NUPABA-238242 format. One record per residue: x, y negated, z of N, C-alpha, C in turn; residue number from 1. Coordinates in nm, 2 decimals, decimal comma. Atoms other than C-alpha are relative to their C-alpha. Layout:
REM NUPABA-238242
{site {X; Y; Z}; {X; Y; Z}; {X; Y; Z}; NUM}
...
This chain:
REM NUPABA-238242
{site {-0,08; -0,08; -0,10}; {3,70; -2,62; 0,35}; {-0,10; 0,08; 0,08}; 1}
{site {0,08; -0,09; -0,08}; {3,56; -2,33; 0,54}; {0,00; -0,05; 0,15}; 2}
{site {0,01; 0,05; -0,14}; {3,43; -2,42; 0,89}; {0,08; 0,09; 0,10}; 3}
{site {-0,07; -0,07; -0,10}; {3,60; -2,31; 1,21}; {-0,07; 0,13; 0,04}; 4}
{site {0,06; -0,12; -0,04}; {3,55; -1,97; 1,36}; {-0,12; -0,03; 0,10}; 5}
{site {0,11; 0,02; -0,09}; {3,21; -1,95; 1,53}; {-0,04; 0,13; 0,07}; 6}
{site {0,04; -0,13; -0,06}; {3,18; -1,58; 1,62}; {0,08; 0,02; 0,12}; 7}
{site {-0,07; -0,01; -0,12}; {3,28; -1,46; 1,96}; {0,14; 0,08; -0,01}; 8}
{site {-0,13; -0,06; 0,00}; {3,65; -1,36; 2,02}; {0,01; 0,07; 0,14}; 9}
{site {-0,01; -0,08; -0,12}; {3,68; -1,08; 2,27}; {0,13; 0,08; 0,01}; 10}
{site {-0,12; -0,08; -0,02}; {3,97; -0,89; 2,42}; {-0,03; 0,14; -0,05}; 11}
{site {0,02; -0,14; 0,05}; {4,03; -0,55; 2,27}; {-0,04; 0,09; 0,12}; 12}
{site {0,05; -0,09; -0,11}; {3,87; -0,26; 2,47}; {0,12; 0,07; 0,07}; 13}
{site {-0,10; -0,08; -0,07}; {4,06; -0,07; 2,73}; {0,03; 0,13; -0,07}; 14}
{site {-0,02; -0,13; 0,07}; {4,01; 0,24; 2,52}; {0,11; -0,02; -0,11}; 15}
{site {-0,10; 0,03; 0,11}; {4,21; 0,08; 2,23}; {0,13; -0,03; 0,07}; 16}
{site {-0,13; 0,03; -0,06}; {4,47; -0,05; 2,47}; {0,07; 0,13; 0,05}; 17}
{site {-0,06; -0,13; -0,05}; {4,52; 0,30; 2,63}; {0,05; 0,09; -0,11}; 18}
{site {-0,04; -0,08; 0,11}; {4,55; 0,46; 2,29}; {0,12; -0,06; -0,08}; 19}
{site {-0,11; 0,06; 0,07}; {4,82; 0,22; 2,17}; {0,13; 0,08; -0,01}; 20}
{site {-0,12; -0,07; 0,02}; {5,13; 0,43; 2,25}; {-0,01; 0,12; -0,09}; 21}
{site {0,02; -0,12; 0,08}; {4,99; 0,75; 2,09}; {-0,02; -0,04; -0,15}; 22}
{site {0,02; 0,05; 0,14}; {4,88; 0,56; 1,77}; {0,13; -0,05; -0,05}; 23}
{site {-0,13; 0,06; 0,05}; {5,21; 0,38; 1,75}; {0,10; 0,12; -0,04}; 24}
{site {-0,09; -0,12; 0,03}; {5,39; 0,72; 1,77}; {-0,04; 0,07; -0,13}; 25}
{site {0,04; -0,06; 0,12}; {5,18; 0,86; 1,49}; {0,04; -0,09; -0,12}; 26}
{site {-0,04; 0,09; 0,10}; {5,25; 0,55; 1,28}; {0,15; 0,01; -0,03}; 27}
{site {-0,14; -0,01; 0,02}; {5,62; 0,59; 1,34}; {0,03; 0,13; -0,08}; 28}
{site {-0,02; -0,12; 0,07}; {5,60; 0,95; 1,23}; {-0,04; -0,01; -0,15}; 29}
{site {0,05; 0,02; 0,13}; {5,41; 0,85; 0,92}; {0,11; -0,08; -0,08}; 30}
{site {-0,11; 0,08; 0,06}; {5,69; 0,59; 0,85}; {0,12; 0,09; -0,04}; 31}
{site {-0,12; -0,09; 0,02}; {5,96; 0,85; 0,89}; {-0,02; 0,10; -0,12}; 32}
{site {0,03; -0,10; 0,10}; {5,78; 1,09; 0,65}; {-0,02; -0,07; -0,14}; 33}
{site {0,02; 0,07; 0,13}; {5,74; 0,82; 0,38}; {0,12; 0,04; -0,10}; 34}
{site {-0,10; -0,02; 0,10}; {5,93; 0,88; 0,05}; {0,11; -0,11; 0,01}; 35}
{site {-0,11; 0,10; 0,00}; {6,26; 0,69; 0,01}; {-0,05; -0,12; -0,07}; 36}
{site {0,04; 0,13; 0,06}; {6,21; 0,32; -0,07}; {0,04; -0,01; -0,14}; 37}
{site {-0,03; 0,02; 0,14}; {6,21; 0,21; -0,43}; {0,14; -0,07; -0,01}; 38}
{site {-0,13; 0,06; 0,02}; {6,54; 0,08; -0,57}; {-0,01; -0,15; 0,04}; 39}
{site {0,00; 0,14; -0,05}; {6,64; -0,26; -0,42}; {-0,01; -0,09; -0,12}; 40}
{site {0,02; 0,10; 0,11}; {6,51; -0,54; -0,64}; {-0,01; -0,14; 0,05}; 41}
{site {0,01; 0,13; -0,06}; {6,51; -0,82; -0,39}; {0,10; -0,10; -0,05}; 42}
{site {-0,09; 0,10; 0,04}; {6,68; -1,15; -0,46}; {0,11; -0,03; 0,11}; 43}
{site {-0,10; 0,01; -0,10}; {6,89; -1,12; -0,14}; {-0,02; -0,12; 0,10}; 44}
{site {0,02; 0,12; -0,09}; {6,73; -1,42; 0,04}; {-0,01; 0,05; 0,14}; 45}
{site {0,00; -0,04; -0,14}; {6,76; -1,42; 0,42}; {-0,14; 0,02; 0,06}; 46}
{site {0,12; -0,03; -0,07}; {6,48; -1,27; 0,63}; {0,03; 0,00; 0,15}; 47}
{site {-0,03; 0,02; -0,15}; {6,48; -1,38; 1,00}; {-0,13; 0,06; 0,07}; 48}
{site {0,11; -0,07; -0,06}; {6,26; -1,15; 1,22}; {0,00; -0,03; 0,15}; 49}
{site {0,01; 0,03; -0,14}; {6,13; -1,25; 1,56}; {-0,09; 0,11; 0,07}; 50}
{site {0,08; -0,11; -0,06}; {6,02; -0,96; 1,80}; {-0,11; -0,06; 0,09}; 51}
{site {0,12; 0,04; -0,09}; {5,71; -0,96; 2,02}; {0,05; -0,01; 0,14}; 52}
{site {-0,02; 0,02; -0,14}; {5,68; -1,03; 2,39}; {0,06; 0,13; 0,06}; 53}
{site {-0,06; -0,11; -0,07}; {5,90; -0,80; 2,60}; {0,09; 0,09; -0,09}; 54}
{site {-0,08; -0,09; 0,10}; {6,08; -0,66; 2,29}; {0,13; -0,08; -0,04}; 55}
{site {-0,12; 0,06; 0,04}; {6,42; -0,72; 2,14}; {0,03; 0,05; -0,15}; 56}
{site {-0,03; -0,03; 0,14}; {6,60; -0,66; 1,81}; {-0,02; 0,15; -0,03}; 57}
{site {0,02; -0,14; 0,02}; {6,57; -0,28; 1,85}; {-0,14; 0,03; -0,05}; 58}
{site {0,14; -0,03; 0,03}; {6,19; -0,30; 1,82}; {-0,02; -0,03; -0,15}; 59}
{site {0,02; 0,03; 0,14}; {6,22; -0,46; 1,48}; {0,10; 0,06; -0,10}; 60}
{site {-0,10; -0,07; 0,08}; {6,50; -0,24; 1,35}; {-0,06; 0,07; -0,12}; 61}
{site {0,06; -0,06; 0,12}; {6,27; -0,03; 1,13}; {-0,04; -0,10; -0,11}; 62}
{site {0,04; 0,11; 0,09}; {6,13; -0,35; 0,97}; {0,12; -0,06; -0,07}; 63}
{site {-0,12; 0,06; 0,05}; {6,47; -0,50; 0,93}; {0,07; 0,10; -0,11}; 64}
{site {-0,06; -0,09; 0,09}; {6,60; -0,18; 0,76}; {-0,07; 0,01; -0,13}; 65}
{site {0,08; 0,00; 0,12}; {6,31; -0,17; 0,52}; {0,03; -0,13; -0,09}; 66}
{site {-0,03; 0,12; 0,08}; {6,38; -0,53; 0,42}; {0,14; 0,01; -0,06}; 67}
{site {-0,14; -0,02; 0,06}; {6,75; -0,45; 0,37}; {0,00; 0,09; -0,12}; 68}
{site {0,00; -0,10; 0,11}; {6,67; -0,15; 0,16}; {-0,07; -0,05; -0,13}; 69}
{site {0,06; 0,06; 0,12}; {6,46; -0,37; -0,07}; {0,09; -0,11; -0,06}; 70}
{site {-0,09; 0,09; 0,06}; {6,75; -0,60; -0,13}; {0,01; -0,14; 0,06}; 71}
{site {-0,01; 0,13; -0,07}; {6,72; -0,88; 0,13}; {0,10; 0,01; 0,11}; 72}
{site {-0,09; 0,01; -0,12}; {6,95; -1,00; 0,40}; {-0,08; -0,02; 0,12}; 73}
{site {0,09; 0,01; -0,12}; {6,76; -0,93; 0,72}; {0,07; 0,01; 0,13}; 74}
{site {-0,06; -0,01; -0,13}; {6,85; -0,99; 1,08}; {-0,10; -0,05; 0,10}; 75}
{site {0,09; 0,04; -0,10}; {6,67; -1,04; 1,41}; {0,04; -0,14; 0,06}; 76}
{site {-0,02; 0,13; -0,05}; {6,65; -1,36; 1,61}; {0,13; -0,02; 0,08}; 77}
{site {-0,13; 0,01; -0,07}; {6,97; -1,28; 1,81}; {0,00; -0,06; 0,14}; 78}
{site {0,01; 0,05; -0,14}; {6,84; -1,38; 2,15}; {-0,05; 0,11; 0,10}; 79}
{site {0,03; -0,11; -0,09}; {6,78; -1,04; 2,30}; {-0,15; 0,02; 0,02}; 80}
{site {0,14; -0,02; -0,03}; {6,45; -0,97; 2,48}; {-0,08; -0,13; -0,01}; 81}
{site {0,09; 0,12; 0,01}; {6,16; -1,21; 2,41}; {-0,08; -0,01; 0,13}; 82}
{site {0,07; 0,01; -0,13}; {6,05; -1,32; 2,75}; {-0,09; -0,12; 0,00}; 83}
{site {0,09; 0,11; 0,01}; {5,84; -1,61; 2,62}; {0,08; -0,13; 0,01}; 84}
{site {-0,06; 0,14; -0,02}; {5,92; -1,99; 2,61}; {0,03; -0,03; 0,14}; 85}
{site {-0,04; 0,04; -0,13}; {6,11; -2,11; 2,91}; {0,00; -0,15; 0,02}; 86}
{site {0,00; 0,14; -0,02}; {6,04; -2,45; 3,05}; {-0,10; -0,07; -0,10}; 87}
{site {0,09; 0,08; 0,09}; {5,88; -2,72; 2,83}; {0,00; 0,06; -0,14}; 88}
{site {0,01; -0,08; 0,12}; {5,75; -2,55; 2,52}; {0,06; -0,07; -0,12}; 89}
{site {-0,05; 0,07; 0,12}; {5,84; -2,82; 2,26}; {0,16; 0,00; 0,00}; 90}
{site {-0,15; 0,00; -0,01}; {6,20; -2,85; 2,39}; {0,06; 0,14; -0,03}; 91}
{site {-0,04; -0,14; 0,02}; {6,23; -2,47; 2,39}; {0,00; 0,03; -0,15}; 92}
{site {0,01; -0,03; 0,14}; {6,11; -2,45; 2,03}; {0,11; -0,07; -0,08}; 93}
{site {-0,11; 0,07; 0,07}; {6,35; -2,72; 1,92}; {0,13; 0,06; 0,01}; 94}
{site {-0,13; -0,07; -0,02}; {6,64; -2,53; 2,07}; {0,00; 0,13; -0,08}; 95}
{site {0,01; -0,12; 0,08}; {6,52; -2,21; 1,90}; {0,02; -0,04; -0,15}; 96}
{site {-0,02; 0,05; 0,14}; {6,50; -2,41; 1,57}; {0,15; -0,02; -0,03}; 97}
{site {-0,15; 0,03; 0,02}; {6,86; -2,53; 1,61}; {0,08; 0,13; -0,01}; 98}
{site {-0,07; -0,13; 0,00}; {6,97; -2,17; 1,69}; {-0,03; 0,07; -0,14}; 99}
{site {0,04; -0,07; 0,13}; {6,78; -2,03; 1,38}; {0,07; -0,07; -0,12}; 100}
{site {-0,07; 0,08; 0,11}; {6,93; -2,31; 1,16}; {0,14; 0,04; -0,01}; 101}
{site {-0,14; -0,04; 0,00}; {7,27; -2,20; 1,27}; {0,02; 0,14; -0,06}; 102}
{site {0,00; -0,13; 0,06}; {7,19; -1,84; 1,18}; {-0,01; 0,00; -0,15}; 103}
{site {0,02; 0,01; 0,14}; {7,09; -1,95; 0,83}; {0,10; -0,09; -0,08}; 104}
{site {-0,08; 0,10; 0,06}; {7,36; -2,20; 0,76}; {0,09; 0,05; -0,11}; 105}
{site {-0,08; -0,05; 0,11}; {7,57; -1,97; 0,54}; {-0,08; 0,06; -0,12}; 106}
{site {0,08; -0,06; 0,10}; {7,28; -1,87; 0,32}; {-0,05; -0,12; -0,09}; 107}
{site {0,04; 0,11; 0,10}; {7,21; -2,08; 0,00}; {-0,15; 0,00; -0,02}; 108}
{site {0,14; -0,01; 0,03}; {6,86; -1,95; -0,04}; {-0,09; -0,03; 0,12}; 109}
{site {0,09; 0,02; -0,11}; {6,56; -2,04; 0,17}; {-0,04; 0,13; 0,06}; 110}
{site {0,02; -0,12; -0,08}; {6,45; -1,79; 0,43}; {-0,15; 0,03; 0,01}; 111}
{site {0,13; -0,04; -0,04}; {6,14; -1,59; 0,50}; {0,01; 0,03; 0,15}; 112}
{site {0,01; -0,03; -0,14}; {6,04; -1,59; 0,87}; {-0,11; 0,10; 0,03}; 113}
{site {0,10; -0,10; -0,03}; {5,87; -1,28; 1,00}; {-0,01; 0,01; 0,15}; 114}
{site {0,02; -0,01; -0,14}; {5,72; -1,27; 1,35}; {-0,10; 0,10; 0,04}; 115}
{site {0,09; -0,10; -0,04}; {5,56; -0,99; 1,53}; {-0,07; -0,04; 0,13}; 116}
{site {0,07; 0,04; -0,12}; {5,29; -1,08; 1,79}; {0,05; -0,14; 0,05}; 117}
{site {-0,04; 0,13; -0,05}; {5,43; -1,37; 2,01}; {0,11; -0,05; -0,10}; 118}
{site {-0,11; 0,04; 0,09}; {5,73; -1,38; 1,77}; {-0,06; -0,07; -0,12}; 119}
{site {0,06; 0,07; 0,11}; {5,49; -1,49; 1,50}; {-0,03; -0,14; 0,03}; 120}
{site {0,02; 0,14; -0,04}; {5,41; -1,81; 1,69}; {0,13; -0,07; -0,02}; 121}
{site {-0,13; 0,07; 0,02}; {5,78; -1,89; 1,69}; {0,02; -0,02; -0,15}; 122}
{site {-0,03; 0,01; 0,15}; {5,80; -1,82; 1,31}; {-0,09; -0,12; -0,06}; 123}
{site {0,09; 0,10; 0,05}; {5,50; -2,05; 1,24}; {0,05; -0,14; 0,04}; 124}
{site {-0,04; 0,14; -0,05}; {5,63; -2,34; 1,46}; {0,13; -0,03; -0,06}; 125}
{site {-0,14; 0,03; 0,06}; {5,99; -2,31; 1,33}; {-0,01; -0,04; -0,14}; 126}
{site {0,01; 0,04; 0,14}; {5,87; -2,34; 0,97}; {-0,04; -0,15; 0,00}; 127}
{site {0,03; 0,14; -0,01}; {5,73; -2,68; 1,08}; {0,12; -0,09; 0,04}; 128}
{site {-0,12; 0,07; -0,05}; {6,06; -2,78; 1,24}; {0,12; 0,01; -0,09}; 129}
{site {-0,11; -0,02; 0,08}; {6,29; -2,66; 0,97}; {-0,03; -0,02; -0,15}; 130}
{site {0,04; 0,03; 0,14}; {6,18; -2,83; 0,65}; {0,12; 0,02; -0,10}; 131}
{site {-0,10; -0,02; 0,10}; {6,37; -2,72; 0,34}; {0,07; 0,13; 0,02}; 132}
{site {-0,07; -0,12; -0,03}; {6,50; -2,40; 0,50}; {-0,08; 0,13; -0,01}; 133}
{site {0,09; -0,11; -0,01}; {6,19; -2,18; 0,50}; {-0,08; 0,01; -0,13}; 134}
{site {0,09; -0,02; 0,12}; {6,01; -2,04; 0,19}; {-0,13; 0,05; 0,03}; 135}
{site {0,13; -0,06; -0,03}; {5,73; -1,85; 0,36}; {0,01; 0,05; 0,15}; 136}
{site {0,01; -0,06; -0,14}; {5,61; -1,71; 0,70}; {-0,10; 0,12; -0,01}; 137}
{site {0,08; -0,12; -0,01}; {5,47; -1,37; 0,76}; {-0,02; 0,04; 0,15}; 138}
{site {0,02; -0,04; -0,14}; {5,31; -1,29; 1,10}; {-0,07; 0,14; 0,00}; 139}
{site {0,06; -0,14; -0,01}; {5,21; -0,94; 1,22}; {-0,06; 0,01; 0,14}; 140}
{site {0,07; -0,01; -0,13}; {4,95; -0,91; 1,49}; {0,02; -0,12; 0,09}; 141}
{site {-0,03; 0,13; -0,08}; {5,00; -1,28; 1,60}; {-0,13; -0,07; 0,03}; 142}
{site {0,13; 0,07; -0,03}; {4,71; -1,44; 1,79}; {0,02; -0,15; 0,01}; 143}
{site {-0,02; 0,14; 0,01}; {4,76; -1,80; 1,68}; {-0,13; -0,08; 0,02}; 144}
{site {0,13; 0,07; 0,00}; {4,39; -1,88; 1,68}; {-0,08; 0,04; 0,12}; 145}
{site {0,06; -0,04; -0,12}; {4,31; -1,81; 2,04}; {0,08; -0,05; 0,12}; 146}
{site {-0,08; 0,03; -0,12}; {4,43; -1,85; 2,40}; {0,03; 0,13; 0,07}; 147}
{site {-0,05; -0,12; -0,07}; {4,58; -1,61; 2,65}; {-0,10; 0,10; 0,04}; 148}
{site {0,11; -0,09; -0,05}; {4,24; -1,47; 2,76}; {-0,04; 0,09; -0,11}; 149}
{site {0,04; -0,09; 0,11}; {4,20; -1,31; 2,41}; {0,11; 0,11; -0,02}; 150}
{site {-0,09; -0,11; 0,01}; {4,49; -1,07; 2,47}; {-0,01; 0,09; 0,12}; 151}
{site {-0,01; -0,09; -0,11}; {4,56; -0,78; 2,70}; {0,13; -0,01; 0,07}; 152}
{site {-0,14; 0,00; -0,05}; {4,91; -0,89; 2,79}; {0,03; -0,13; 0,08}; 153}
{site {-0,02; 0,12; -0,08}; {4,86; -1,21; 2,99}; {0,09; 0,02; 0,13}; 154}
{site {-0,07; -0,04; -0,12}; {4,99; -1,03; 3,30}; {0,15; 0,02; -0,03}; 155}
{site {-0,14; -0,03; 0,03}; {5,31; -0,92; 3,12}; {0,07; -0,14; -0,02}; 156}
{site {-0,07; 0,13; 0,02}; {5,38; -1,28; 3,01}; {0,04; -0,06; 0,13}; 157}
{site {-0,03; 0,06; -0,13}; {5,35; -1,40; 3,37}; {0,12; 0,07; 0,07}; 158}
{site {-0,11; -0,08; -0,07}; {5,58; -1,12; 3,49}; {0,13; -0,03; -0,06}; 159}
{site {-0,13; 0,03; 0,06}; {5,85; -1,20; 3,24}; {0,04; -0,14; 0,00}; 160}
{site {-0,04; 0,14; 0,01}; {5,84; -1,57; 3,23}; {-0,02; -0,08; 0,13}; 161}
{site {0,01; 0,06; -0,13}; {5,75; -1,64; 3,60}; {-0,09; -0,12; 0,00}; 162}
{site {0,09; 0,11; 0,00}; {5,48; -1,89; 3,50}; {-0,13; 0,05; -0,08}; 163}
{site {0,12; -0,04; 0,07}; {5,13; -1,89; 3,34}; {0,01; -0,06; -0,14}; 164}
{site {-0,01; 0,05; 0,14}; {5,09; -1,94; 2,96}; {-0,10; -0,11; -0,02}; 165}
{site {0,10; 0,11; 0,00}; {4,93; -2,28; 3,00}; {0,03; -0,09; -0,12}; 166}
{site {-0,01; 0,08; 0,12}; {4,90; -2,43; 2,65}; {-0,12; -0,10; 0,00}; 167}
{site {0,11; 0,09; 0,00}; {4,70; -2,75; 2,64}; {-0,07; 0,00; -0,14}; 168}
{site {0,08; 0,00; 0,12}; {4,44; -2,83; 2,38}; {0,07; -0,05; -0,13}; 169}
{site {-0,07; 0,05; 0,12}; {4,67; -3,03; 2,15}; {0,10; 0,11; -0,05}; 170}
{site {-0,09; -0,11; 0,04}; {4,92; -2,74; 2,15}; {-0,08; 0,11; -0,07}; 171}
{site {0,09; -0,11; 0,05}; {4,64; -2,49; 2,09}; {-0,04; -0,04; -0,15}; 172}
{site {0,04; 0,05; 0,13}; {4,53; -2,70; 1,79}; {0,12; 0,02; -0,10}; 173}
{site {-0,12; -0,01; 0,08}; {4,88; -2,71; 1,66}; {0,03; 0,14; -0,04}; 174}
{site {-0,03; -0,14; 0,02}; {4,93; -2,34; 1,69}; {-0,10; 0,06; -0,11}; 175}
{site {0,10; -0,04; 0,10}; {4,61; -2,29; 1,48}; {0,03; -0,05; -0,14}; 176}
{site {-0,03; 0,07; 0,13}; {4,75; -2,51; 1,20}; {0,11; 0,08; -0,07}; 177}
{site {-0,10; -0,08; 0,07}; {4,93; -2,31; 0,94}; {0,12; -0,09; -0,04}; 178}
{site {-0,12; 0,07; 0,05}; {5,29; -2,41; 0,84}; {-0,02; -0,06; -0,14}; 179}
{site {0,01; 0,06; 0,13}; {5,34; -2,62; 0,53}; {0,07; 0,08; -0,11}; 180}
{site {-0,05; -0,09; 0,10}; {5,47; -2,32; 0,34}; {-0,09; 0,12; -0,01}; 181}
{site {0,09; -0,12; 0,01}; {5,30; -2,00; 0,21}; {0,01; 0,08; 0,13}; 182}
{site {0,01; -0,07; -0,13}; {5,18; -1,81; 0,52}; {-0,10; 0,11; -0,01}; 183}
{site {0,08; -0,12; 0,01}; {5,05; -1,46; 0,55}; {-0,02; 0,05; 0,15}; 184}
{site {0,03; -0,06; -0,13}; {4,88; -1,32; 0,87}; {-0,05; 0,14; -0,02}; 185}
{site {0,04; -0,14; 0,01}; {4,86; -0,94; 0,89}; {-0,06; 0,04; 0,13}; 186}
{site {0,07; -0,04; -0,13}; {4,61; -0,80; 1,15}; {-0,07; 0,13; -0,02}; 187}
{site {0,07; -0,13; 0,00}; {4,42; -0,49; 1,25}; {-0,12; -0,02; 0,09}; 188}
{site {0,12; 0,00; -0,09}; {4,06; -0,47; 1,39}; {0,01; 0,10; 0,11}; 189}
{site {-0,02; -0,10; -0,10}; {4,18; -0,17; 1,59}; {0,12; -0,03; 0,09}; 190}
{site {-0,11; 0,04; -0,09}; {4,46; -0,37; 1,76}; {-0,05; 0,01; 0,15}; 191}
{site {0,03; -0,01; -0,14}; {4,46; -0,28; 2,13}; {0,06; -0,10; 0,09}; 192}
{site {-0,06; 0,10; -0,08}; {4,66; -0,58; 2,25}; {-0,06; -0,14; -0,02}; 193}
{site {0,05; 0,13; 0,03}; {4,53; -0,89; 2,08}; {-0,13; 0,01; -0,08}; 194}
{site {0,13; 0,01; 0,07}; {4,18; -0,98; 1,95}; {0,03; -0,02; -0,15}; 195}
{site {-0,03; 0,01; 0,14}; {4,19; -0,93; 1,57}; {-0,05; -0,14; -0,05}; 196}
{site {0,05; 0,13; 0,04}; {3,98; -1,25; 1,53}; {0,10; -0,11; 0,02}; 197}
{site {-0,10; 0,10; -0,03}; {4,26; -1,45; 1,68}; {0,12; -0,01; -0,09}; 198}
{site {-0,11; -0,01; 0,10}; {4,49; -1,35; 1,40}; {-0,04; -0,05; -0,14}; 199}
{site {0,05; 0,05; 0,13}; {4,28; -1,51; 1,13}; {-0,01; -0,16; 0,00}; 200}
{site {0,00; 0,14; 0,01}; {4,30; -1,87; 1,01}; {-0,15; -0,06; 0,01}; 201}
{site {0,14; 0,06; -0,01}; {3,99; -2,09; 1,10}; {-0,04; -0,07; -0,13}; 202}
{site {0,03; 0,07; 0,13}; {4,02; -2,27; 0,76}; {0,09; 0,07; -0,11}; 203}
{site {-0,07; -0,05; 0,11}; {4,13; -2,16; 0,42}; {0,06; -0,11; -0,09}; 204}
{site {-0,06; 0,09; 0,10}; {4,37; -2,34; 0,19}; {0,10; 0,08; -0,09}; 205}
{site {-0,09; -0,07; 0,09}; {4,60; -2,25; -0,10}; {0,13; 0,04; 0,07}; 206}
{site {-0,13; -0,04; -0,06}; {4,90; -2,05; 0,01}; {-0,01; 0,06; 0,14}; 207}
{site {0,02; -0,06; -0,13}; {4,74; -1,91; 0,33}; {-0,09; 0,11; -0,02}; 208}
{site {0,08; -0,12; 0,02}; {4,61; -1,56; 0,35}; {0,00; 0,09; 0,12}; 209}
{site {0,01; -0,10; -0,11}; {4,49; -1,31; 0,62}; {-0,02; 0,13; -0,07}; 210}
{site {0,00; -0,13; 0,06}; {4,54; -0,95; 0,53}; {-0,03; 0,11; 0,11}; 211}
{site {0,04; -0,10; -0,10}; {4,37; -0,66; 0,72}; {0,06; 0,13; -0,03}; 212}
{site {-0,05; -0,14; 0,02}; {4,54; -0,32; 0,77}; {-0,06; 0,08; 0,11}; 213}
{site {0,05; -0,09; -0,10}; {4,45; -0,02; 0,98}; {0,12; 0,04; 0,08}; 214}
{site {-0,11; -0,04; -0,09}; {4,68; 0,04; 1,28}; {-0,01; -0,06; 0,14}; 215}
{site {-0,01; 0,05; -0,13}; {4,78; -0,02; 1,63}; {0,08; -0,13; 0,01}; 216}
{site {-0,08; 0,12; -0,02}; {4,95; -0,33; 1,77}; {0,15; 0,04; 0,01}; 217}
{site {-0,13; -0,04; -0,03}; {5,26; -0,16; 1,90}; {0,07; 0,06; -0,12}; 218}
{site {-0,06; -0,06; 0,11}; {5,32; 0,03; 1,58}; {0,00; -0,08; -0,13}; 219}
{site {0,00; 0,08; 0,12}; {5,28; -0,26; 1,34}; {0,13; -0,01; -0,07}; 220}
{site {-0,13; 0,02; 0,06}; {5,65; -0,30; 1,29}; {0,05; 0,11; -0,09}; 221}
{site {-0,03; -0,11; 0,09}; {5,67; 0,04; 1,12}; {-0,12; 0,06; -0,07}; 222}
{site {0,12; -0,04; 0,06}; {5,32; 0,08; 1,00}; {0,01; 0,00; -0,15}; 223}
{site {-0,03; 0,00; 0,14}; {5,34; 0,19; 0,63}; {-0,08; -0,11; -0,08}; 224}
{site {0,08; 0,10; 0,07}; {5,05; -0,05; 0,53}; {0,06; -0,14; 0,02}; 225}
{site {-0,07; 0,13; -0,03}; {5,23; -0,34; 0,70}; {0,12; -0,02; -0,09}; 226}
{site {-0,12; 0,01; 0,07}; {5,55; -0,26; 0,53}; {-0,02; -0,02; -0,15}; 227}
{site {0,04; 0,03; 0,14}; {5,38; -0,25; 0,19}; {-0,03; -0,15; -0,02}; 228}
{site {0,03; 0,15; 0,01}; {5,24; -0,60; 0,25}; {0,12; -0,08; 0,00}; 229}
{site {-0,12; 0,08; -0,02}; {5,57; -0,73; 0,37}; {0,09; 0,01; -0,13}; 230}
{site {-0,08; -0,01; 0,12}; {5,75; -0,59; 0,06}; {-0,06; -0,08; -0,11}; 231}
{site {0,06; 0,08; 0,10}; {5,50; -0,75; -0,17}; {0,02; -0,15; 0,02}; 232}
{site {-0,01; 0,15; -0,03}; {5,52; -1,09; 0,01}; {0,15; -0,04; -0,02}; 233}
{site {-0,14; 0,04; 0,01}; {5,90; -1,09; 0,01}; {0,04; -0,02; -0,15}; 234}
{site {-0,03; 0,00; 0,14}; {5,90; -1,04; -0,37}; {-0,06; -0,13; -0,07}; 235}
{site {0,05; 0,12; 0,06}; {5,71; -1,37; -0,42}; {0,11; -0,10; -0,02}; 236}
{site {-0,10; 0,10; 0,03}; {5,91; -1,64; -0,59}; {-0,03; -0,13; 0,06}; 237}
{site {0,03; 0,13; -0,05}; {5,95; -1,98; -0,44}; {-0,07; -0,09; -0,11}; 238}
{site {0,07; 0,08; 0,10}; {5,70; -2,21; -0,61}; {-0,10; 0,07; -0,08}; 239}
{site {0,10; -0,08; 0,07}; {5,50; -1,92; -0,75}; {-0,06; 0,10; 0,08}; 240}
{site {0,06; -0,09; -0,09}; {5,34; -1,76; -0,45}; {-0,14; 0,03; -0,04}; 241}
{site {0,13; -0,05; 0,05}; {5,04; -1,55; -0,54}; {-0,06; 0,08; 0,12}; 242}
{site {0,07; -0,08; -0,10}; {4,78; -1,40; -0,30}; {0,02; 0,15; -0,02}; 243}
{site {0,00; -0,15; 0,00}; {4,80; -1,03; -0,21}; {-0,13; 0,05; -0,05}; 244}
{site {0,12; -0,04; 0,06}; {4,55; -0,85; -0,42}; {-0,03; 0,15; 0,01}; 245}
{site {0,03; -0,14; -0,02}; {4,56; -0,49; -0,30}; {-0,12; 0,02; 0,09}; 246}
{site {0,12; -0,03; -0,08}; {4,29; -0,32; -0,10}; {0,01; -0,06; 0,14}; 247}
{site {0,01; 0,04; -0,14}; {4,18; -0,44; 0,24}; {0,04; -0,15; 0,03}; 248}
{site {-0,03; 0,14; -0,02}; {4,24; -0,81; 0,18}; {-0,12; -0,05; 0,08}; 249}
{site {0,11; 0,06; -0,08}; {4,04; -1,00; 0,45}; {-0,09; -0,09; -0,07}; 250}
{site {0,10; 0,09; 0,07}; {3,72; -1,16; 0,33}; {0,01; -0,14; 0,06}; 251}
{site {0,00; 0,13; -0,05}; {3,67; -1,53; 0,38}; {-0,08; -0,01; 0,13}; 252}
{site {0,07; 0,02; -0,12}; {3,55; -1,65; 0,72}; {-0,12; -0,08; -0,03}; 253}
{site {0,13; 0,07; 0,02}; {3,19; -1,75; 0,72}; {-0,06; -0,05; 0,14}; 254}
């Protein structure tokens, strides 16, 4: 097993943070100019998408539409704006798991959970709480291997949730632990919101992969490179998950 991360994890620079809106706009333009998606070949399994902090279902609409165009049944988490966990974290997650189970109850196939930024933490933890209902997890710019000091949005979290993001050591360790299903983390070294190192797993095991793309944090939900990875991952068959082998696959952590 590969040892834990030992290199320094730093917040993204203010220059990267300031450029986020412009880069995201360019990525959206690139997405809109993309050729029409390939014919739908998906198996129709449900794809449940969790938005990032301060965002709602509208922010993941481009991602949801791409999933639908590929032949999957995609929908967002159905709870409006993501203002962060309210009250005791475990109780809040159990409630969200119950809500998500209800959303999936009419689907015979297991689901893919996709989470953007903070939403990725929800997807990872729900996969641990919903055995038998989840086939894989895909996170996009999700800092599961860090604490709040490794992001540039701690102030926004406090503004929206009226408390500080105080995760204890046990919870931090749990968040770092990958779910018991195939798990993919998509990240960018030029992310202006979260430290890219925090989006990588400290250990390697079969069925867990970190994939590097080029892009902003705000624009990841419609970044063409992200969408290509998501399409490839959704096409993986249960029980026959294979690593992503295209360019820019993240090297092993040393």
